[in-house]
All heavy atoms as TSV, in Angstrom:
chain	resi	resn	atom	element	x	y	z
A	1	MET	N	N	-47.017	-12.104	6.102
A	1	MET	CA	C	-46.702	-10.686	6.239
A	1	MET	C	C	-47.618	-10.064	7.290
A	1	MET	O	O	-48.816	-10.320	7.305
A	1	MET	CB	C	-46.887	-9.984	4.897
A	1	MET	CG	C	-46.547	-8.539	4.906
A	1	MET	SD	S	-46.674	-7.846	3.232
A	1	MET	CE	C	-46.599	-6.148	3.627
A	2	ASP	N	N	-47.030	-9.273	8.156
A	2	ASP	CA	C	-47.820	-8.580	9.172
A	2	ASP	C	C	-48.682	-7.509	8.536
A	2	ASP	O	O	-48.297	-6.893	7.542
A	2	ASP	CB	C	-46.902	-7.895	10.190
A	2	ASP	CG	C	-46.277	-8.869	11.152
A	2	ASP	OD1	O	-46.809	-9.974	11.312
A	2	ASP	OD2	O	-45.243	-8.518	11.739
A	3	ILE	N	N	-49.824	-7.274	9.135
A	3	ILE	CA	C	-50.671	-6.169	8.707
A	3	ILE	C	C	-50.087	-4.891	9.287
A	3	ILE	O	O	-49.760	-4.834	10.480
A	3	ILE	CB	C	-52.120	-6.370	9.186
A	3	ILE	CG1	C	-52.717	-7.591	8.500
A	3	ILE	CG2	C	-52.952	-5.124	8.923
A	3	ILE	CD1	C	-54.084	-7.963	8.981
A	4	ILE	N	N	-49.942	-3.906	8.438
A	4	ILE	CA	C	-49.387	-2.628	8.901
A	4	ILE	C	C	-50.546	-1.741	9.325
A	4	ILE	O	O	-51.361	-1.322	8.509
A	4	ILE	CB	C	-48.541	-1.961	7.805
A	4	ILE	CG1	C	-47.372	-2.876	7.445
A	4	ILE	CG2	C	-48.038	-0.598	8.282
A	4	ILE	CD1	C	-46.538	-2.400	6.310
A	5	THR	N	N	-50.599	-1.470	10.597
A	5	THR	CA	C	-51.644	-0.606	11.141
A	5	THR	C	C	-51.188	0.850	11.063
A	5	THR	O	O	-50.018	1.146	10.805
A	5	THR	CB	C	-51.918	-0.956	12.611
A	5	THR	OG1	O	-50.723	-0.719	13.372
A	5	THR	CG2	C	-52.371	-2.402	12.761
A	6	ARG	N	N	-52.106	1.713	11.325
A	6	ARG	CA	C	-51.799	3.149	11.350
A	6	ARG	C	C	-50.718	3.442	12.391
A	6	ARG	O	O	-49.800	4.230	12.153
A	6	ARG	CB	C	-53.083	3.909	11.668
A	6	ARG	CG	C	-52.962	5.395	11.681
A	6	ARG	CD	C	-54.335	5.999	11.919
A	6	ARG	NE	N	-54.297	7.435	11.939
A	6	ARG	CZ	C	-54.840	8.175	12.902
A	6	ARG	NH1	N	-55.488	7.610	13.896
A	6	ARG	NH2	N	-54.759	9.488	12.847
A	7	GLU	N	N	-50.829	2.778	13.528
A	7	GLU	CA	C	-49.863	2.989	14.605
A	7	GLU	C	C	-48.465	2.509	14.210
A	7	GLU	O	O	-47.473	3.178	14.488
A	7	GLU	CB	C	-50.342	2.274	15.873
A	7	GLU	CG	C	-51.570	2.903	16.510
A	7	GLU	CD	C	-52.884	2.542	15.816
A	7	GLU	OE1	O	-52.898	1.623	14.946
A	7	GLU	OE2	O	-53.898	3.196	16.116
A	8	LYS	N	N	-48.389	1.353	13.588
A	8	LYS	CA	C	-47.086	0.848	13.140
A	8	LYS	C	C	-46.512	1.733	12.038
A	8	LYS	O	O	-45.317	2.000	11.994
A	8	LYS	CB	C	-47.209	-0.589	12.641
A	8	LYS	CG	C	-47.418	-1.593	13.753
A	8	LYS	CD	C	-47.509	-2.993	13.199
A	8	LYS	CE	C	-47.777	-3.997	14.287
A	8	LYS	NZ	N	-47.922	-5.365	13.760
A	9	ALA	N	N	-47.392	2.191	11.149
A	9	ALA	CA	C	-46.949	3.020	10.025
A	9	ALA	C	C	-46.340	4.338	10.502
A	9	ALA	O	O	-45.310	4.772	9.972
A	9	ALA	CB	C	-48.113	3.286	9.080
A	10	ILE	N	N	-46.940	4.976	11.493
A	10	ILE	CA	C	-46.418	6.265	11.953
A	10	ILE	C	C	-45.056	6.073	12.613
A	10	ILE	O	O	-44.147	6.888	12.430
A	10	ILE	CB	C	-47.412	7.001	12.893
A	10	ILE	CG1	C	-46.994	8.456	13.113
A	10	ILE	CG2	C	-47.583	6.313	14.217
A	10	ILE	CD1	C	-47.236	9.363	11.970
A	11	CYS	N	N	-44.864	4.982	13.338
A	11	CYS	CA	C	-43.562	4.708	13.935
A	11	CYS	C	C	-42.518	4.428	12.853
A	11	CYS	O	O	-41.380	4.895	12.948
A	11	CYS	CB	C	-43.658	3.540	14.914
A	11	CYS	SG	S	-44.528	3.958	16.439
A	12	MET	N	N	-42.899	3.668	11.831
A	12	MET	CA	C	-41.982	3.394	10.723
A	12	MET	C	C	-41.584	4.689	10.022
A	12	MET	O	O	-40.416	4.889	9.688
A	12	MET	CB	C	-42.645	2.445	9.716
A	12	MET	CG	C	-42.782	1.036	10.218
A	12	MET	SD	S	-43.826	-0.055	9.215
A	12	MET	CE	C	-43.452	0.391	7.553
A	13	LEU	N	N	-42.543	5.576	9.807
A	13	LEU	CA	C	-42.279	6.837	9.117
A	13	LEU	C	C	-41.259	7.682	9.877
A	13	LEU	O	O	-40.373	8.285	9.282
A	13	LEU	CB	C	-43.589	7.605	8.922
A	13	LEU	CG	C	-43.480	8.911	8.180
A	13	LEU	CD1	C	-43.140	8.678	6.714
A	13	LEU	CD2	C	-44.784	9.684	8.283
A	14	TYR	N	N	-41.397	7.713	11.191
A	14	TYR	CA	C	-40.475	8.503	12.015
A	14	TYR	C	C	-39.241	7.719	12.448
A	14	TYR	O	O	-38.458	8.202	13.270
A	14	TYR	CB	C	-41.206	9.050	13.245
A	14	TYR	CG	C	-42.045	10.264	12.937
A	14	TYR	CD1	C	-43.424	10.169	12.751
A	14	TYR	CD2	C	-41.452	11.514	12.827
A	14	TYR	CE1	C	-44.190	11.287	12.468
A	14	TYR	CE2	C	-42.206	12.637	12.549
A	14	TYR	CZ	C	-43.574	12.512	12.372
A	14	TYR	OH	O	-44.322	13.623	12.094
A	15	CYS	N	N	-39.088	6.496	11.916
A	15	CYS	CA	C	-37.930	5.633	12.247
A	15	CYS	C	C	-37.805	5.424	13.754
A	15	CYS	O	O	-36.703	5.466	14.325
A	15	CYS	CB	C	-36.639	6.206	11.674
A	15	CYS	SG	S	-36.662	6.362	9.893
A	16	GLU	N	N	-38.940	5.209	14.393
A	16	GLU	CA	C	-38.987	4.960	15.823
A	16	GLU	C	C	-39.406	3.513	16.059
A	16	GLU	O	O	-40.222	2.980	15.317
A	16	GLU	CB	C	-40.015	5.884	16.503
A	16	GLU	CG	C	-39.672	7.352	16.460
A	16	GLU	CD	C	-38.588	7.711	17.451
A	16	GLU	OE1	O	-38.298	6.914	18.357
A	16	GLU	OE2	O	-38.021	8.805	17.312
A	17	PRO	N	N	-38.873	2.870	17.094
A	17	PRO	CA	C	-39.354	1.530	17.416
A	17	PRO	C	C	-40.826	1.591	17.821
A	17	PRO	O	O	-41.250	2.552	18.475
A	17	PRO	CB	C	-38.470	1.086	18.572
A	17	PRO	CG	C	-37.637	2.240	18.961
A	17	PRO	CD	C	-37.830	3.338	17.975
A	18	TYR	N	N	-41.573	0.577	17.429
A	18	TYR	CA	C	-43.015	0.591	17.694
A	18	TYR	C	C	-43.329	0.344	19.161
A	18	TYR	O	O	-42.794	-0.562	19.790
A	18	TYR	CB	C	-43.728	-0.470	16.859
A	18	TYR	CG	C	-45.177	-0.617	17.248
A	18	TYR	CD1	C	-46.105	0.346	16.884
A	18	TYR	CD2	C	-45.611	-1.690	18.008
A	18	TYR	CE1	C	-47.423	0.245	17.258
A	18	TYR	CE2	C	-46.927	-1.802	18.383
A	18	TYR	CZ	C	-47.833	-0.838	18.010
A	18	TYR	OH	O	-49.149	-0.945	18.393
A	19	SER	N	N	-44.195	1.166	19.692
A	19	SER	CA	C	-44.856	0.938	20.971
A	19	SER	C	C	-46.176	1.691	20.906
A	19	SER	O	O	-46.296	2.687	20.183
A	19	SER	CB	C	-44.015	1.411	22.160
A	19	SER	OG	O	-44.052	2.817	22.278
A	20	LYS	N	N	-47.158	1.204	21.635
A	20	LYS	CA	C	-48.474	1.858	21.612
A	20	LYS	C	C	-48.388	3.304	22.073
A	20	LYS	O	O	-48.999	4.188	21.485
A	20	LYS	CB	C	-49.470	1.078	22.465
A	20	LYS	CG	C	-49.900	-0.211	21.856
A	20	LYS	CD	C	-50.961	-0.894	22.692
A	20	LYS	CE	C	-51.374	-2.195	22.034
A	20	LYS	NZ	N	-52.495	-2.815	22.753
A	21	ASP	N	N	-47.632	3.547	23.132
A	21	ASP	CA	C	-47.515	4.912	23.661
A	21	ASP	C	C	-46.825	5.848	22.679
A	21	ASP	O	O	-47.266	6.981	22.468
A	21	ASP	CB	C	-46.757	4.915	24.989
A	21	ASP	CG	C	-47.560	4.285	26.113
A	21	ASP	OD1	O	-48.813	4.295	26.036
A	21	ASP	OD2	O	-46.932	3.790	27.069
A	22	ARG	N	N	-45.744	5.374	22.067
A	22	ARG	CA	C	-45.020	6.196	21.101
A	22	ARG	C	C	-45.910	6.513	19.906
A	22	ARG	O	O	-45.973	7.642	19.442
A	22	ARG	CB	C	-43.749	5.484	20.652
A	22	ARG	CG	C	-42.882	6.326	19.745
A	22	ARG	CD	C	-41.568	5.646	19.426
A	22	ARG	NE	N	-40.697	5.669	20.613
A	22	ARG	CZ	C	-40.310	4.583	21.283
A	22	ARG	NH1	N	-40.678	3.386	20.894
A	22	ARG	NH2	N	-39.519	4.698	22.328
A	23	ALA	N	N	-46.616	5.496	19.407
A	23	ALA	CA	C	-47.501	5.695	18.264
A	23	ALA	C	C	-48.598	6.696	18.605
A	23	ALA	O	O	-48.916	7.582	17.809
A	23	ALA	CB	C	-48.108	4.363	17.834
A	24	LYS	N	N	-49.161	6.579	19.775
A	24	LYS	CA	C	-50.218	7.507	20.209
A	24	LYS	C	C	-49.705	8.940	20.233
A	24	LYS	O	O	-50.377	9.854	19.751
A	24	LYS	CB	C	-50.720	7.095	21.595
A	24	LYS	CG	C	-51.845	7.927	22.125
A	24	LYS	CD	C	-52.281	7.425	23.495
A	24	LYS	CE	C	-53.317	8.347	24.103
A	24	LYS	NZ	N	-53.713	7.915	25.446
A	25	ASN	N	N	-48.522	9.153	20.770
A	25	ASN	CA	C	-47.937	10.502	20.825
A	25	ASN	C	C	-47.673	11.060	19.433
A	25	ASN	O	O	-47.942	12.235	19.168
A	25	ASN	CB	C	-46.648	10.491	21.639
A	25	ASN	CG	C	-46.884	10.302	23.112
A	25	ASN	OD1	O	-47.970	10.589	23.619
A	25	ASN	ND2	N	-45.894	9.796	23.817
A	26	LEU	N	N	-47.131	10.227	18.543
A	26	LEU	CA	C	-46.853	10.692	17.185
A	26	LEU	C	C	-48.145	11.025	16.436
A	26	LEU	O	O	-48.229	12.043	15.749
A	26	LEU	CB	C	-46.059	9.632	16.422
A	26	LEU	CG	C	-44.623	9.384	16.912
A	26	LEU	CD1	C	-44.041	8.160	16.223
A	26	LEU	CD2	C	-43.764	10.606	16.681
A	27	ILE	N	N	-49.149	10.177	16.576
A	27	ILE	CA	C	-50.429	10.429	15.907
A	27	ILE	C	C	-51.089	11.687	16.458
A	27	ILE	O	O	-51.611	12.510	15.693
A	27	ILE	CB	C	-51.349	9.201	16.013
A	27	ILE	CG1	C	-50.817	8.083	15.108
A	27	ILE	CG2	C	-52.780	9.549	15.640
A	27	ILE	CD1	C	-51.519	6.752	15.245
A	28	ASN	N	N	-51.058	11.859	17.766
A	28	ASN	CA	C	-51.639	13.071	18.357
A	28	ASN	C	C	-50.964	14.328	17.818
A	28	ASN	O	O	-51.621	15.336	17.560
A	28	ASN	CB	C	-51.533	13.040	19.882
A	28	ASN	CG	C	-52.515	12.088	20.519
A	28	ASN	OD1	O	-53.513	11.712	19.906
A	28	ASN	ND2	N	-52.233	11.666	21.725
A	29	GLY	N	N	-49.650	14.260	17.642
A	29	GLY	CA	C	-48.907	15.416	17.136
A	29	GLY	C	C	-49.318	15.819	15.727
A	29	GLY	O	O	-49.476	17.007	15.441
A	30	ILE	N	N	-49.501	14.847	14.837
A	30	ILE	CA	C	-49.874	15.206	13.462
A	30	ILE	C	C	-51.351	15.568	13.351
A	30	ILE	O	O	-51.717	16.417	12.547
A	30	ILE	CB	C	-49.477	14.113	12.433
A	30	ILE	CG1	C	-50.210	12.808	12.670
A	30	ILE	CG2	C	-47.982	13.914	12.409
A	30	ILE	CD1	C	-50.046	11.777	11.575
A	31	GLU	N	N	-52.198	14.938	14.188
A	31	GLU	CA	C	-53.632	15.263	14.145
A	31	GLU	C	C	-53.895	16.699	14.581
A	31	GLU	O	O	-54.820	17.339	14.077
A	31	GLU	CB	C	-54.428	14.296	15.024
A	31	GLU	CG	C	-54.613	12.923	14.407
A	31	GLU	CD	C	-55.398	11.983	15.299
A	31	GLU	OE1	O	-55.496	12.228	16.527
A	31	GLU	OE2	O	-55.906	10.987	14.759
A	32	LYS	N	N	-53.098	17.195	15.506
A	32	LYS	CA	C	-53.283	18.568	16.005
A	32	LYS	C	C	-53.153	19.606	14.899
A	32	LYS	O	O	-53.719	20.687	14.999
A	32	LYS	CB	C	-52.265	18.873	17.110
A	32	LYS	CG	C	-52.558	18.214	18.410
A	32	LYS	CD	C	-51.507	18.561	19.441
A	32	LYS	CE	C	-51.762	17.829	20.729
A	32	LYS	NZ	N	-50.716	18.103	21.720
A	33	ILE	N	N	-52.396	19.275	13.863
A	33	ILE	CA	C	-52.190	20.246	12.778
A	33	ILE	C	C	-52.880	19.812	11.478
A	33	ILE	O	O	-52.530	20.290	10.399
A	33	ILE	CB	C	-50.691	20.530	12.560
A	33	ILE	CG1	C	-49.899	19.246	12.299
A	33	ILE	CG2	C	-50.117	21.293	13.737
A	33	ILE	CD1	C	-48.447	19.484	11.935
A	34	GLY	N	N	-53.856	18.900	11.593
A	34	GLY	CA	C	-54.677	18.545	10.433
A	34	GLY	C	C	-54.039	17.584	9.448
A	34	GLY	O	O	-54.405	17.575	8.274
A	35	LEU	N	N	-53.086	16.789	9.925
A	35	LEU	CA	C	-52.417	15.828	9.053
A	35	LEU	C	C	-52.766	14.402	9.465
A	35	LEU	O	O	-53.243	14.168	10.573
A	35	LEU	CB	C	-50.900	16.011	9.130
A	35	LEU	CG	C	-50.361	17.380	8.782
A	35	LEU	CD1	C	-48.857	17.424	9.012
A	35	LEU	CD2	C	-50.692	17.766	7.363
A	36	ASP	N	N	-52.509	13.461	8.562
A	36	ASP	CA	C	-52.678	12.048	8.894
A	36	ASP	C	C	-51.700	11.226	8.070
A	36	ASP	O	O	-51.220	11.674	7.024
A	36	ASP	CB	C	-54.100	11.578	8.632
A	36	ASP	CG	C	-54.452	10.305	9.394
A	36	ASP	OD1	O	-53.616	9.810	10.173
A	36	ASP	OD2	O	-55.575	9.800	9.218
A	37	VAL	N	N	-51.426	10.038	8.532
A	37	VAL	CA	C	-50.529	9.124	7.835
A	37	VAL	C	C	-51.348	8.271	6.867
A	37	VAL	O	O	-52.451	7.846	7.193
A	37	VAL	CB	C	-49.718	8.257	8.837
A	37	VAL	CG1	C	-50.625	7.374	9.662
A	37	VAL	CG2	C	-48.663	7.446	8.132
A	38	CYS	N	N	-50.808	8.088	5.664
A	38	CYS	CA	C	-51.480	7.294	4.650
A	38	CYS	C	C	-50.420	6.695	3.734
A	38	CYS	O	O	-49.236	6.806	4.002
A	38	CYS	CB	C	-52.473	8.128	3.856
A	38	CYS	SG	S	-51.742	9.454	2.878
A	39	TYR	N	N	-50.866	6.036	2.663
A	39	TYR	CA	C	-49.926	5.483	1.688
A	39	TYR	C	C	-50.555	5.540	0.316
A	39	TYR	O	O	-51.746	5.766	0.174
A	39	TYR	CB	C	-49.511	4.051	2.051
A	39	TYR	CG	C	-50.616	3.033	2.000
A	39	TYR	CD1	C	-50.780	2.219	0.886
A	39	TYR	CD2	C	-51.503	2.873	3.062
A	39	TYR	CE1	C	-51.792	1.269	0.831
A	39	TYR	CE2	C	-52.500	1.928	3.011
A	39	TYR	CZ	C	-52.648	1.123	1.903
A	39	TYR	OH	O	-53.657	0.196	1.849
A	40	ARG	N	N	-49.759	5.350	-0.698
A	40	ARG	CA	C	-50.261	5.361	-2.079
A	40	ARG	C	C	-50.434	3.935	-2.589
A	40	ARG	O	O	-51.531	3.441	-2.652
A	40	ARG	CB	C	-49.333	6.176	-2.964
A	40	ARG	CG	C	-49.300	7.650	-2.529
A	40	ARG	CD	C	-49.698	8.599	-3.617
A	40	ARG	NE	N	-50.004	9.923	-3.101
A	40	ARG	CZ	C	-49.213	10.965	-3.204
A	40	ARG	NH1	N	-48.059	10.873	-3.812
A	40	ARG	NH2	N	-49.592	12.128	-2.715
A	41	ASP	N	N	-49.352	3.267	-2.945
A	41	ASP	CA	C	-49.437	1.903	-3.476
A	41	ASP	C	C	-48.940	0.844	-2.500
A	41	ASP	O	O	-49.462	-0.249	-2.455
A	41	ASP	CB	C	-48.625	1.791	-4.782
A	41	ASP	CG	C	-49.170	2.689	-5.872
A	41	ASP	OD1	O	-50.402	2.757	-6.013
A	41	ASP	OD2	O	-48.367	3.329	-6.571
A	42	ASP	N	N	-47.932	1.191	-1.742
A	42	ASP	CA	C	-47.268	0.228	-0.869
A	42	ASP	C	C	-47.460	0.644	0.586
A	42	ASP	O	O	-46.963	1.697	0.993
A	42	ASP	CB	C	-45.782	0.187	-1.240
A	42	ASP	CG	C	-44.984	-0.801	-0.441
A	42	ASP	OD1	O	-45.544	-1.453	0.469
A	42	ASP	OD2	O	-43.779	-0.934	-0.724
A	43	PRO	N	N	-48.168	-0.156	1.384
A	43	PRO	CA	C	-48.395	0.234	2.785
A	43	PRO	C	C	-47.129	0.340	3.627
A	43	PRO	O	O	-47.157	0.904	4.708
A	43	PRO	CB	C	-49.315	-0.855	3.326
A	43	PRO	CG	C	-49.478	-1.867	2.279
A	43	PRO	CD	C	-48.832	-1.387	1.027
A	44	THR	N	N	-46.006	-0.172	3.125
A	44	THR	CA	C	-44.757	-0.030	3.871
A	44	THR	C	C	-44.088	1.318	3.615
A	44	THR	O	O	-43.087	1.637	4.250
A	44	THR	CB	C	-43.757	-1.163	3.526
A	44	THR	OG1	O	-43.389	-1.052	2.159
A	44	THR	CG2	C	-44.346	-2.530	3.814
A	45	MET	N	N	-44.633	2.089	2.695
A	45	MET	CA	C	-44.089	3.412	2.353
A	45	MET	C	C	-45.083	4.496	2.787
A	45	MET	O	O	-45.869	5.003	1.995
A	45	MET	CB	C	-43.818	3.515	0.855
A	45	MET	CG	C	-42.828	2.484	0.337
A	45	MET	SD	S	-41.191	2.656	1.055
A	45	MET	CE	C	-40.695	4.214	0.355
A	46	SER	N	N	-45.052	4.827	4.047
A	46	SER	CA	C	-45.984	5.799	4.625
A	46	SER	C	C	-45.663	7.221	4.189
A	46	SER	O	O	-44.503	7.561	3.973
A	46	SER	CB	C	-45.918	5.738	6.150
A	46	SER	OG	O	-46.109	4.441	6.604
A	47	ILE	N	N	-46.709	8.028	4.112
A	47	ILE	CA	C	-46.553	9.462	3.861
A	47	ILE	C	C	-47.509	10.206	4.789
A	47	ILE	O	O	-48.475	9.635	5.282
A	47	ILE	CB	C	-46.822	9.845	2.383
A	47	ILE	CG1	C	-48.214	9.394	1.939
A	47	ILE	CG2	C	-45.764	9.272	1.476
A	47	ILE	CD1	C	-48.604	9.870	0.548
A	48	ILE	N	N	-47.223	11.464	5.016
A	48	ILE	CA	C	-48.106	12.310	5.817
A	48	ILE	C	C	-48.684	13.369	4.893
A	48	ILE	O	O	-47.940	14.061	4.192
A	48	ILE	CB	C	-47.356	12.966	6.982
A	48	ILE	CG1	C	-46.932	11.904	7.988
A	48	ILE	CG2	C	-48.228	14.013	7.661
A	48	ILE	CD1	C	-46.185	12.438	9.182
A	49	LEU	N	N	-49.996	13.460	4.901
A	49	LEU	CA	C	-50.690	14.447	4.081
A	49	LEU	C	C	-51.755	15.147	4.904
A	49	LEU	O	O	-52.208	14.631	5.930
A	49	LEU	CB	C	-51.375	13.777	2.881
A	49	LEU	CG	C	-50.505	13.190	1.783
A	49	LEU	CD1	C	-51.376	12.485	0.761
A	49	LEU	CD2	C	-49.675	14.268	1.127
A	50	CYS	N	N	-52.182	16.277	4.401
A	50	CYS	CA	C	-53.317	16.984	4.973
A	50	CYS	C	C	-54.545	16.077	4.862
A	50	CYS	O	O	-54.751	15.422	3.840
A	50	CYS	CB	C	-53.516	18.280	4.199
A	50	CYS	SG	S	-54.975	19.206	4.650
A	51	VAL	N	N	-55.352	16.031	5.890
A	51	VAL	CA	C	-56.544	15.181	5.898
A	51	VAL	C	C	-57.444	15.483	4.704
A	51	VAL	O	O	-57.989	14.571	4.078
A	51	VAL	CB	C	-57.316	15.343	7.228
A	51	VAL	CG1	C	-58.642	14.616	7.196
A	51	VAL	CG2	C	-56.469	14.847	8.389
A	52	LYS	N	N	-57.567	16.748	4.341
A	52	LYS	CA	C	-58.402	17.123	3.199
A	52	LYS	C	C	-57.871	16.513	1.908
A	52	LYS	O	O	-58.637	16.090	1.049
A	52	LYS	CB	C	-58.503	18.645	3.063
A	52	LYS	CG	C	-59.340	19.280	4.141
A	52	LYS	CD	C	-59.446	20.772	3.924
A	52	LYS	CE	C	-60.272	21.413	5.008
A	52	LYS	NZ	N	-60.468	22.837	4.758
A	53	SER	N	N	-56.558	16.458	1.755
A	53	SER	CA	C	-55.959	15.859	0.562
A	53	SER	C	C	-56.248	14.367	0.488
A	53	SER	O	O	-56.507	13.825	-0.583
A	53	SER	CB	C	-54.447	16.062	0.542
A	53	SER	OG	O	-54.132	17.415	0.421
A	54	ILE	N	N	-56.193	13.704	1.617
A	54	ILE	CA	C	-56.484	12.268	1.656
A	54	ILE	C	C	-57.932	12.031	1.275
A	54	ILE	O	O	-58.246	11.167	0.446
A	54	ILE	CB	C	-56.180	11.687	3.045
A	54	ILE	CG1	C	-54.696	11.852	3.389
A	54	ILE	CG2	C	-56.583	10.205	3.111
A	54	ILE	CD1	C	-54.355	11.530	4.828
A	55	ASP	N	N	-58.824	12.809	1.864
A	55	ASP	CA	C	-60.260	12.645	1.596
A	55	ASP	C	C	-60.637	13.052	0.176
A	55	ASP	O	O	-61.563	12.494	-0.404
A	55	ASP	CB	C	-61.081	13.448	2.600
A	55	ASP	CG	C	-60.945	12.903	4.015
A	55	ASP	OD1	O	-60.577	11.710	4.165
A	55	ASP	OD2	O	-61.197	13.664	4.967
A	56	GLN	N	N	-59.930	13.990	-0.382
A	56	GLN	CA	C	-60.228	14.494	-1.716
A	56	GLN	C	C	-59.927	13.448	-2.786
A	56	GLN	O	O	-60.584	13.395	-3.815
A	56	GLN	CB	C	-59.428	15.769	-1.989
A	56	GLN	CG	C	-59.720	16.400	-3.324
A	56	GLN	CD	C	-58.877	17.646	-3.537
A	56	GLN	OE1	O	-57.771	17.764	-3.017
A	56	GLN	NE2	N	-59.404	18.583	-4.290
A	57	ASN	N	N	-58.939	12.617	-2.560
A	57	ASN	CA	C	-58.555	11.625	-3.557
A	57	ASN	C	C	-58.328	10.265	-2.882
A	57	ASN	O	O	-57.199	9.790	-2.775
A	57	ASN	CB	C	-57.291	12.079	-4.289
A	57	ASN	CG	C	-57.061	11.308	-5.561
A	57	ASN	OD1	O	-57.674	10.266	-5.790
A	57	ASN	ND2	N	-56.173	11.792	-6.395
A	58	PRO	N	N	-59.406	9.597	-2.444
A	58	PRO	CA	C	-59.256	8.343	-1.696
A	58	PRO	C	C	-58.753	7.172	-2.534
A	58	PRO	O	O	-58.315	6.165	-1.984
A	58	PRO	CB	C	-60.666	8.082	-1.179
A	58	PRO	CG	C	-61.564	8.781	-2.140
A	58	PRO	CD	C	-60.797	9.994	-2.587
A	59	TYR	N	N	-58.805	7.275	-3.844
A	59	TYR	CA	C	-58.299	6.190	-4.687
A	59	TYR	C	C	-56.782	6.234	-4.804
A	59	TYR	O	O	-56.141	5.224	-5.034
A	59	TYR	CB	C	-58.943	6.244	-6.073
A	59	TYR	CG	C	-60.436	6.058	-5.994
A	59	TYR	CD1	C	-61.295	7.131	-6.184
A	59	TYR	CD2	C	-60.980	4.823	-5.682
A	59	TYR	CE1	C	-62.662	6.968	-6.086
A	59	TYR	CE2	C	-62.351	4.654	-5.569
A	59	TYR	CZ	C	-63.189	5.726	-5.774
A	59	TYR	OH	O	-64.545	5.568	-5.659
A	60	ARG	N	N	-56.226	7.411	-4.639
A	60	ARG	CA	C	-54.762	7.559	-4.700
A	60	ARG	C	C	-54.137	7.479	-3.308
A	60	ARG	O	O	-53.108	6.854	-3.120
A	60	ARG	CB	C	-54.401	8.884	-5.358
A	60	ARG	CG	C	-52.916	9.064	-5.489
A	60	ARG	CD	C	-52.560	10.273	-6.301
A	60	ARG	NE	N	-51.116	10.306	-6.495
A	60	ARG	CZ	C	-50.454	11.401	-6.733
A	60	ARG	NH1	N	-51.078	12.540	-6.868
A	60	ARG	NH2	N	-49.156	11.353	-6.876
A	61	ASN	N	N	-54.761	8.142	-2.346
A	61	ASN	CA	C	-54.242	8.202	-0.985
A	61	ASN	C	C	-55.074	7.279	-0.097
A	61	ASN	O	O	-56.228	7.564	0.172
A	61	ASN	CB	C	-54.302	9.633	-0.460
A	61	ASN	CG	C	-53.589	10.592	-1.366
A	61	ASN	OD1	O	-52.469	10.341	-1.784
A	61	ASN	ND2	N	-54.229	11.689	-1.707
A	62	LYS	N	N	-54.471	6.202	0.344
A	62	LYS	CA	C	-55.199	5.183	1.100
A	62	LYS	C	C	-54.875	5.294	2.586
A	62	LYS	O	O	-53.732	5.495	2.969
A	62	LYS	CB	C	-54.841	3.796	0.561
A	62	LYS	CG	C	-55.224	3.628	-0.888
A	62	LYS	CD	C	-54.501	2.446	-1.502
A	62	LYS	CE	C	-54.738	2.339	-2.977
A	62	LYS	NZ	N	-53.950	3.268	-3.762
A	63	ARG	N	N	-55.899	5.120	3.388
A	63	ARG	CA	C	-55.729	5.165	4.839
A	63	ARG	C	C	-55.424	3.776	5.394
A	63	ARG	O	O	-55.834	2.773	4.831
A	63	ARG	CB	C	-56.994	5.682	5.512
A	63	ARG	CG	C	-57.282	7.139	5.223
A	63	ARG	CD	C	-58.499	7.588	6.011
A	63	ARG	NE	N	-58.841	8.943	5.710
A	63	ARG	CZ	C	-58.394	9.995	6.414
A	63	ARG	NH1	N	-57.624	9.818	7.431
A	63	ARG	NH2	N	-58.765	11.206	6.071
A	64	TYR	N	N	-54.710	3.763	6.496
A	64	TYR	CA	C	-54.470	2.514	7.218
A	64	TYR	C	C	-55.697	2.193	8.041
A	64	TYR	O	O	-56.424	3.088	8.484
A	64	TYR	CB	C	-53.254	2.657	8.137
A	64	TYR	CG	C	-51.950	2.774	7.384
A	64	TYR	CD1	C	-51.413	4.017	7.080
A	64	TYR	CD2	C	-51.279	1.630	6.988
A	64	TYR	CE1	C	-50.213	4.125	6.389
A	64	TYR	CE2	C	-50.074	1.735	6.298
A	64	TYR	CZ	C	-49.563	2.973	6.003
A	64	TYR	OH	O	-48.375	3.072	5.324
A	65	HIS	N	N	-55.901	0.912	8.294
A	65	HIS	CA	C	-57.054	0.466	9.117
A	65	HIS	C	C	-56.600	0.087	10.489
A	65	HIS	O	O	-55.510	-0.195	10.755
A	65	HIS	CB	C	-57.740	-0.722	8.460
A	65	HIS	CG	C	-58.258	-0.393	7.110
A	65	HIS	ND1	N	-59.385	0.347	6.922
A	65	HIS	CD2	C	-57.799	-0.695	5.896
A	65	HIS	CE1	C	-59.607	0.469	5.618
A	65	HIS	NE2	N	-58.650	-0.157	4.970
C-alpha cells in the first residue's frame, strides 16, 4: 500500500489527479484561511478542519506526514 502524504490526500479530497503543483496550490488555498487536511481513522478518508481543531484533539484528528 502506498503511503498517503498530505499532498496526495488534498488531491484525493478535491477529486483532482495528483501532481506536485496542483497539491501545492490546493494546500496554499486552505492554509490561507487557517485550515488543514487531516484524517480520523482511515488515511484514505481525508477531511479539512481548522488548524486549532486539529491541534486541540490530536488523538482524534491525525495529520499526514
